[in-house]
C-alpha positions in Angstrom: -19.6 60.2 81.6 -17.2 61.4 84.4 -17.7 59.2 87.5 -18.9 62.1 89.7 -22.1 62.5 87.5 -25.3 60.7 88.4 -27.0 59.6 85.2 -30.1 61.7 84.4 -33.2 59.8 85.4 -35.6 59.6 82.4 -37.9 57.3 84.4 -39.1 59.8 87.0 -42.8 59.6 86.0 -42.7 55.9 86.4 -41.0 56.3 89.8 -43.5 58.8 90.9 -46.4 56.5 90.0 -44.7 53.6 91.8 -44.1 55.7 95.0 -47.7 56.9 94.9 -48.8 53.3 94.8 -46.5 52.5 97.7 -47.9 55.6 99.6 -51.5 54.3 99.4 -50.3 50.8 100.3 -48.7 52.3 103.3 -52.0 53.9 104.3 -53.7 50.5 104.1 -50.9 48.7 106.0 -50.9 51.4 108.8 -47.3 52.5 108.2 -46.0 55.2 110.6 -47.3 58.7 109.5 -43.8 60.2 109.6 -42.5 57.6 107.2 -45.4 58.4 104.8 -44.5 62.1 105.1 -41.0 61.4 104.0 -42.4 59.3 101.1 -44.6 62.2 100.1 -41.5 64.4 100.1 -39.8 62.0 97.7 -42.9 62.1 95.4 -42.9 65.9 95.5 -39.2 66.1 94.5 -39.9 63.9 91.4 -42.3 66.5 90.0 -43.0 69.5 92.1 -45.1 71.0 89.2 -48.0 68.6 89.9 -49.1 70.4 93.0 -52.8 69.3 92.8 -51.7 65.7 93.1 -49.4 66.5 96.1 -52.4 68.2 97.8 -54.5 65.1 97.2 -51.9 62.8 98.7 -51.3 65.1 101.7 -55.1 65.2 102.4 -55.2 61.4 102.4 -52.4 61.6 105.0 -54.4 64.0 107.2 -57.4 61.7 107.1 -55.1 58.8 108.0 -53.4 60.5 111.0 -55.3 63.6 112.0 -53.6 63.6 115.4 -50.0 64.0 114.0 -48.4 67.3 113.4 -46.3 65.9 110.6 -49.6 65.2 108.7 -50.8 68.7 109.1 -47.4 70.1 108.2 -47.3 68.1 105.0 -50.9 69.1 104.1 -50.2 72.8 104.8 -47.0 72.7 102.8 -48.9 71.1 99.8 -51.6 73.8 100.0 -49.0 76.5 100.0 -47.3 75.0 97.0 -50.7 75.0 95.3 -51.3 78.7 96.1 -54.1 77.9 98.6 -52.8 80.2 101.2 -56.0 80.6 103.4 -56.4 76.8 103.5 -52.7 76.4 104.3 -53.1 78.8 107.3 -56.1 76.8 108.6 -54.1 73.6 108.3 -51.2 75.2 110.2 -53.5 76.3 113.0 -54.9 72.8 113.4 -51.4 71.4 113.6 -50.3 74.0 116.2 -53.4 73.0 118.3 -51.7 69.6 118.6 -48.2 70.9 119.3 -47.7 74.7 119.7 -43.9 74.3 119.5 -43.8 72.3 116.2 -40.9 74.0 114.4 -42.1 73.1 110.9 -45.5 74.5 111.5 -44.2 77.7 113.3 -41.8 78.4 110.4 -44.5 77.8 107.8 -46.8 80.2 109.7 -44.1 82.8 109.5 -43.7 82.2 105.8 -47.4 82.5 105.2 -47.5 85.7 107.3 -44.7 87.2 105.2 -46.5 86.3 102.0 -49.7 87.9 103.2 -47.8 91.1 104.1 -48.0 90.8 107.9 -44.4 91.4 108.7 -44.9 92.1 112.4 -46.7 88.7 112.9 -44.1 86.9 110.8 -41.2 88.4 112.9 -42.9 87.4 116.1 -43.6 83.8 115.1 -40.2 83.3 113.5 -38.3 84.6 116.5 -40.1 82.0 118.5 -39.2 79.4 115.9 -35.6 80.6 115.8 -35.3 80.0 119.6 -36.3 76.4 119.0 -34.2 75.6 115.9 -32.1 78.4 114.5 -30.9 76.4 111.4 -34.4 75.5 110.3 -35.9 79.0 110.7 -33.1 81.5 110.1 -33.8 82.3 106.5 -37.5 83.3 106.8 -36.6 85.2 110.0 -33.9 87.1 108.1 -36.5 87.9 105.4 -38.8 89.2 108.0 -36.0 91.3 109.6 -35.0 92.6 106.1 -38.5 93.7 105.5 -38.7 95.3 109.0 -35.4 97.2 108.2 -33.4 95.4 110.8 -30.4 94.6 108.5 -27.7 94.4 111.2 -29.6 91.8 113.2 -30.4 89.8 110.0 -26.7 89.9 109.1 -25.6 88.7 112.5 -28.2 85.9 112.8 -27.4 84.7 109.3 -23.6 84.7 109.8 -23.9 83.0 113.1 -26.1 80.2 111.7 -24.0 79.8 108.6 -20.8 79.5 110.8 -22.4 76.6 112.6 -24.3 74.9 109.9 -22.6 75.8 106.6 -23.6 77.8 103.5 -26.6 77.0 101.3 -27.9 78.5 98.1 -30.7 80.3 100.0 -28.3 81.7 102.6 -26.0 83.0 99.8 -29.0 84.8 98.2 -30.1 86.2 101.5 -26.5 87.5 102.2 -26.5 89.1 98.8 -29.7 91.0 99.6 -28.4 92.2 103.0 -25.1 93.4 101.4 -27.0 95.1 98.6 -29.3 97.0 101.0 -26.5 97.9 103.4 -24.3 99.1 100.5 -27.0 101.4 99.1 -27.5 99.2 96.1 -23.9 98.2 95.6 -23.0 94.8 97.0 -20.0 93.5 95.1 -18.4 94.7 91.9 -20.5 93.5 89.0 -17.4 92.0 87.3 -17.0 89.6 90.2 -20.5 88.2 89.6 -19.9 88.1 85.8 -16.9 85.8 86.3 -19.3 83.0 87.4 -21.8 83.6 84.6 -20.9 81.4 81.6 -22.2 81.9 78.1 -21.6 79.3 75.4 -23.1 79.0 71.9 -23.4 75.3 71.3 -22.9 75.7 67.5 -19.3 76.5 68.4 -18.9 73.0 70.0 -21.1 71.0 67.6 -22.0 71.1 63.9 -24.2 74.2 63.5 -26.6 72.5 61.1 -27.1 69.6 63.6 -27.8 72.1 66.4 -30.3 73.9 64.2 -32.1 70.6 63.3 -32.0 69.5 67.0 -33.5 72.8 68.1 -36.3 72.5 65.5 -37.1 69.0 66.7 -37.2 70.1 70.3 -39.5 73.0 69.3 -41.8 70.8 67.3 -42.1 68.4 70.3 -42.6 71.1 73.0 -45.0 73.4 71.1 -48.5 72.7 72.4 -47.4 69.7 74.4 -50.4 68.7 76.6 -48.2 68.0 79.6 -47.1 71.7 79.8 -49.0 73.4 82.7 -50.0 77.0 82.4 -48.6 79.2 85.1 -48.0 76.2 87.4 -48.0 76.9 91.1 -44.6 76.8 92.9 -42.8 78.3 89.8 -41.8 81.8 88.7 -43.5 81.5 85.3 -46.2 84.1 84.3 -48.2 83.9 81.0 -46.4 80.7 80.0 -46.3 77.0 80.4 -43.8 74.7 82.2 -43.2 71.1 83.0 -40.3 68.7 83.8 -38.6 67.4 80.6 -39.1 63.8 81.6 -42.8 64.4 81.1 -42.3 66.1 77.7 -39.4 64.6 75.7 -38.4 61.1 74.7 -35.0 59.8 75.7 -33.5 60.4 72.2 -34.0 64.1 72.8 -33.2 64.2 76.5 -29.9 62.4 76.2 -28.2 65.0 73.8 -29.4 67.9 76.1 -27.9 66.3 79.2 -24.7 65.5 77.3 -24.4 69.2 76.2 -25.0 70.3 79.8 -22.4 68.0 81.3 -19.8 69.1 78.8 -20.6 72.8 79.5 -20.5 72.2 83.2 -17.1 70.5 82.9 -15.8 73.6 81.1 -17.3 75.7 83.9 -15.5 73.6 86.5 -12.2 73.9 84.7 -12.5 77.6 84.2 -13.4 78.3 87.8 -11.4 75.6 89.6 -9.6 78.2 91.8 -12.8 80.1 92.6 -14.3 80.0 96.2 -17.6 78.9 94.7 -16.1 75.5 93.7 -15.4 74.7 97.4 -19.1 74.1 97.8 -19.5 71.8 94.8 -21.6 68.7 95.6 -19.7 65.4 95.8 -22.1 63.8 93.4 -23.7 65.8 90.6 -27.4 65.2 90.0 -29.5 67.0 87.3 -33.1 68.2 87.3 -34.5 69.9 84.2 -37.7 71.5 83.0 -39.0 73.3 79.9 -40.5 76.8 79.9 -42.6 78.1 77.0 -43.5 81.8 77.2 -46.3 83.5 75.2 -46.1 87.1 74.0 -45.9 89.1 77.2 -44.8 86.1 79.2 -42.0 86.4 81.8 -40.5 84.9 84.9 -40.5 86.7 88.3 -37.2 87.3 90.0 -36.2 84.1 91.7 -33.3 81.8 92.7 -33.1 78.0 92.5 -32.9 77.0 96.2 -32.6 73.3 95.3 -29.6 73.7 93.1 -25.9 74.6 93.4 -25.3 75.5 89.7 -28.1 76.3 87.4 -28.5 76.8 83.6 -30.7 77.5 80.7 -30.6 76.3 77.1 -32.4 78.4 74.5 -34.3 76.3 71.9 -36.2 79.2 70.2 -36.0 82.7 71.5 -39.1 83.6 69.5 -38.0 86.9 68.1 -35.2 88.8 66.4 -33.2 91.0 68.8 -32.5 94.6 67.7 -29.9 96.9 69.2 -32.3 98.4 71.8 -34.9 95.7 72.4 -34.5 93.6 75.5 -37.9 91.8 75.5 -37.4 88.2 76.4 -33.9 88.8 77.7 -32.7 87.4 81.0 -31.6 89.8 83.7 -29.3 88.8 86.6 -28.8 90.2 90.1 -32.1 92.0 90.7 -34.1 90.5 93.7 -37.8 91.0 94.0 -39.0 94.5 94.8 -40.7 93.1 97.9 -37.3 92.5 99.4 -35.3 95.5 98.2 -37.9 98.2 97.8 -36.7 101.1 95.6 -33.1 100.0 95.5 -32.0 99.7 91.9 -28.9 97.4 91.7 -26.5 97.1 88.8 -27.5 94.1 86.8 -26.3 91.9 83.9 -28.7 91.5 80.9 -28.2 88.8 78.3 -30.1 88.7 75.1 -30.5 85.0 74.3 -29.9 83.3 71.0 -31.1 79.9 69.7 -28.5 77.3 70.8 -27.0 79.5 73.6 -26.4 77.8 77.0 -25.9 79.8 80.2 -24.6 78.5 83.5 -24.7 80.5 86.7 -24.7 79.9 90.5 -28.1 78.9 91.7 -28.1 81.8 94.3 -28.0 84.4 91.5 -31.4 86.2 91.4 -32.6 86.3 87.8 -35.8 87.0 85.9 -37.1 87.3 82.3 -37.9 90.6 80.8 -41.4 90.2 79.3 -41.2 88.5 75.9 -42.2 90.7 73.0 -42.0 88.3 70.1 -45.0 86.9 68.3 -43.6 83.4 68.4 -43.4 81.5 71.6 -40.1 81.6 73.5 -38.9 78.1 74.3 -36.1 77.3 76.8 -34.9 74.4 78.9 -33.6 75.0 82.4 -31.4 72.9 84.7 -30.3 72.5 88.2 -27.1 70.7 89.2 -27.1 69.7 92.8 
């Protein structure tokens, strides 16, 4: 393994259990609430799919320190992750009663207002948050300004903040949307985006029979796995199931997947070593990974991977035979959610997956799955490198 790679952690579930035990010990030992909030954040990162457990821990924190804004912020965030939007709003209000200028709570209130469709309130709240901490609140403010049609202001606030604080995956995605809308649906030549979208059939790098057997073993293990969650909160999956691979696969199956991904990423680095995108490569390369199993009619909403720098997907079983015209189950790049772009219809890149195909792409590329039309389940494994 090249020295800049951090070994994939197959013990995350054990770590999450250990940190959870430490969290409750911290409550008993009267540890500072802010330290427990940070610990809760670490637990969430280990498996953001289990949102009900995160809510449970955050509620315990509120009971422990009801006079602290950090407690209410953590609780409200957990409720939002678990799609309990009304309860999240109530938690935000309670926190703001303690400190009306709490930047985390103001920004979260703005996000909740956006998600409920109250753009005017979101813009008002987020302007106030921006005055307190531009870096923390600029992205949701830009979303509010985009929805309000104030593209020039969104562009200026974003560029000013990026100039001071640096680019992120989310800021790149927001910049793409602004350029798309200002350009009447044409942001940058599609060929430029295509240069950073890498397709590689793994049977060209490894023995085809071995790849087929490996995919079958993965499919047998993932089909019907009890740890897969149906339409988990905080994900883009609809009519399908999803979970982190460390909860699904034994090390003997995880290790080959990570080895293939690392080799594919090294080819990406070599191929694009002169590209501007490589200037923002993390110093150390960490991998997170999860499996997605879509039923017939299942799909993924348009999304980015804000926690990643480079993302990817490996197709275990596409669940159907692709004909010349059918795109059901294909992946489409560069089309943001309609809630952000309205009737704009951008040029996109559509790829019909194949068993054994691995794709790599910048994490700020919007992508979604066209509804799966096969009778068999469509099984894939996704990655973030950060």
